[in-house]
C-alpha atoms as one frame of an Amber mdcrd trajectory, in Angstrom:
protein
 -73.964  14.962  -3.219 -70.942  12.648  -3.817 -67.252  13.595  -4.371 -66.261
  14.683  -7.849 -65.409  11.815  -9.941 -61.709  11.650 -11.220 -61.452  12.095
 -15.019 -58.893  10.095 -17.010 -57.477  10.037 -20.698 -56.110   6.791 -21.908
 -53.330   7.425 -24.477 -52.158   4.078 -26.118 -51.810   3.036 -29.741 -53.060
  -0.314 -29.073 -57.018  -0.657 -28.889 -56.869  -3.872 -26.716 -54.518  -2.202
 -24.379 -57.131   0.801 -24.087 -60.063  -1.599 -23.517 -58.154  -3.598 -20.650
 -57.271  -0.267 -18.786 -60.699   1.160 -19.147 -62.276  -2.068 -17.727 -59.859
  -1.958 -14.945 -60.470   1.630 -13.922 -64.062   1.691 -14.447 -64.541  -0.820
 -11.757 -64.043   2.220  -9.405 -67.242   4.118  -9.588 -65.319   7.540  -8.669
 -63.005   7.396 -11.721 -64.303   8.118 -15.273 -62.489   7.582 -18.604 -63.485
  10.604 -20.398 -61.247  10.119 -23.416 -59.081   7.884 -25.540 -56.300   8.564
 -27.948 -54.123   6.509 -30.036 -51.346   9.012 -30.640 -49.919  12.279 -29.181
 -52.062  14.704 -31.769 -55.314  12.958 -30.755 -54.361  13.311 -26.870 -53.588
  17.065 -27.394 -56.746  17.388 -29.005 -58.764  15.722 -26.366 -56.866  17.782
 -23.558 -58.007  21.026 -25.656 -61.513  20.242 -25.349 -62.046  18.676 -21.766
 -60.780  18.815 -18.360 -58.598  15.735 -17.637 -57.414  15.092 -13.983 -55.058
  12.276 -15.026 -53.663  11.138 -18.290 -52.231   7.585 -18.548 -49.579   7.573
 -21.450 -47.725   4.789 -23.362 -44.117   5.322 -24.034 -44.489   3.969 -27.773
 -46.755   6.203 -29.651 -46.815   6.275 -33.717 -46.213  10.147 -34.008 -44.144
  11.030 -30.817 -42.593   9.288 -27.872 -44.569   9.368 -24.987 -42.028  11.389
 -22.622 -42.289  14.217 -25.420 -46.163  14.170 -25.073 -45.604  14.289 -21.381
 -43.882  17.625 -21.722 -46.527  19.082 -24.191 -49.093  18.065 -21.541 -47.419
  19.845 -18.767 -47.041  22.964 -20.780 -50.902  22.910 -22.164 -52.575  21.502
 -19.082 -50.272  21.722 -15.969 -53.315  20.614 -13.709 -53.258  17.215 -15.423
 -51.285  14.581 -13.610 -49.473  12.284 -16.061 -48.573   8.649 -15.373 -46.451
   6.724 -17.636 -48.080   3.354 -18.407 -45.502   1.203 -20.301 -44.588  -2.220
 -21.113 -40.813  -1.210 -20.406 -39.444  -1.944 -16.984 -38.648   0.818 -14.706
 -35.064   0.494 -15.010 -35.460   1.590 -18.832 -37.436   4.649 -18.649 -38.936
   5.581 -15.160 -36.115   7.858 -14.338 -36.386   9.682 -17.549 -40.035   9.926
 -16.992 -39.618  11.613 -13.695 -36.970  14.099 -15.084 -39.355  15.063 -17.455
 -42.037  15.772 -15.012 -44.159  12.608 -14.750 -46.305  12.212 -11.718 -45.876
   8.428 -11.799 -44.526   5.403 -13.712 -46.318   2.027 -13.855 -45.774  -0.960
 -16.097 -48.594  -2.744 -17.806 -48.386  -5.695 -15.178 -49.937  -3.425 -12.541
 -52.565  -4.919 -10.432 -56.204  -3.541 -10.310 -55.711  -2.227  -6.859 -52.222
  -0.752  -7.820 -53.624   1.002 -10.925 -56.555   2.505  -8.838 -54.317   3.319
  -6.095 -52.007   5.253  -8.418 -54.688   7.106 -10.194 -56.074   8.206  -6.803
 -52.803   9.170  -5.686 -51.604  11.450  -8.511 -55.077  13.118  -8.788 -54.800
  14.271  -5.338 -51.349  15.674  -6.032 -49.220  12.821  -4.763 -46.458  10.900
  -6.829 -46.399   7.322  -7.767 -43.002   5.713  -8.159 -41.951   2.528  -6.765
 -39.117   1.686  -4.162 -36.957   0.399  -6.917 -36.930   4.110  -8.609 -36.345
   5.816  -5.087 -33.378   3.704  -4.381 -31.784   4.085  -7.785 -32.269   7.894
  -7.842 -30.553   8.148  -4.538 -27.744   5.897  -5.585 -27.038   7.913  -8.643
 -27.297  11.287  -7.271 -24.936  10.296  -4.239 -22.540   8.927  -6.628 -22.909
  11.414  -9.426 -23.787   8.567 -11.763 -26.699  10.336 -13.528 -25.131   9.560
 -16.938 -25.651   7.637 -20.136 -29.344   7.896 -21.645 -30.460   9.229 -18.357
 -28.279  12.513 -18.822 -30.074  13.403 -22.305 -32.647  16.164 -22.393 -36.186
  14.716 -23.247 -35.710  16.463 -26.742 -32.311  14.859 -27.195 -33.779  11.380
 -26.237 -36.743  11.854 -28.631 -34.382  12.437 -31.387 -32.147   9.520 -30.581
 -35.050   7.153 -30.577 -35.957   8.581 -34.048 -32.544   8.009 -35.301 -32.493
   4.445 -34.173 -35.732   4.163 -35.900 -34.257   4.803 -39.217 -35.629   8.485
 -39.516 -33.347  10.962 -41.452 -32.252  14.501 -40.102 -34.575  16.058 -42.383
 -37.627  13.805 -41.568 -36.978  14.396 -37.929 -36.818  18.323 -38.424 -39.929
  18.219 -40.251 -41.676  16.206 -37.559 -40.523  18.433 -34.841 -41.048  21.703
 -36.784 -37.308  22.542 -36.318 -34.562  23.257 -38.738 -32.233  20.352 -39.825
 -29.416  22.359 -38.273 -30.977  22.497 -34.944 -31.637  18.681 -35.101 -28.151
  17.949 -36.059 -26.855  20.033 -33.012 -29.080  17.903 -30.907 -27.637  14.754
 -32.372 -23.947  16.042 -31.994 -24.710  16.785 -28.227 -26.537  13.438 -27.609
 -23.593  11.663 -29.255 -21.084  13.563 -27.237 -23.190  12.551 -23.892 -23.057
   8.912 -24.647 -19.589   8.956 -25.972 -20.509   7.741 -29.187 -19.422   8.836
 -32.945 -22.118   7.428 -35.319 -25.700   6.502 -35.956 -24.562   2.850 -35.928
 -22.867   3.044 -32.653 -26.103   4.794 -31.317 -28.456   1.896 -32.727 -26.156
  -0.697 -30.949 -26.197   1.356 -27.972 -29.889   1.547 -28.025 -30.168  -2.010
 -28.423 -27.815  -2.807 -25.436 -29.884  -0.795 -23.297 -33.068  -2.539 -23.919
 -34.692   0.617 -25.417 -35.335  -1.092 -28.935 -35.047  -4.746 -30.129 -32.276
  -6.027 -32.385 -33.076  -5.717 -36.207 -34.547  -8.800 -37.689 -32.420 -10.589
 -39.748 -33.055 -10.927 -43.554
């Protein structure tokens, strides 16, 4: 009898991206894609009905940030290794993913061999982060430079991104099932950490950090 195959869940809101990753992964006979999800809610439903060894999760999802989903997965299915697979470079999100509990971070330009290696490594209990992140983390810890967006909690970061997307405090509260007062408190804390004073400054900061693109001109 052969070794047990590694089960993988793909979470991305672009069907072509899911199809491409599935095609890459399934070149390895010992890795099997057992589910696909185009949003965080679908991903949690998939995890509730089947065992998943590795979840490959995109950052940009229509209903929730991928880093917030990462935390949900770790609470609901702690046996599942989570790798963020994103178009964003490591300098944007990798450190935040690590702090949120990710087992790895890959960009979508990863090679076939790199993807297969990462899936196998995290399924076996390892971590898959590049030397770039290792060097960055060491420098920041040594110099006490973990600040800015990297100092935000995952919840604060998620709320920041929703504010930047134009969501109101009330809408964010409803989406997170929290009171508007709680969301306002998170907003105040994240603004303080970033040394900002308004939503307009927050939007400008997000653009300067490469977290979002500039608003299109009318």
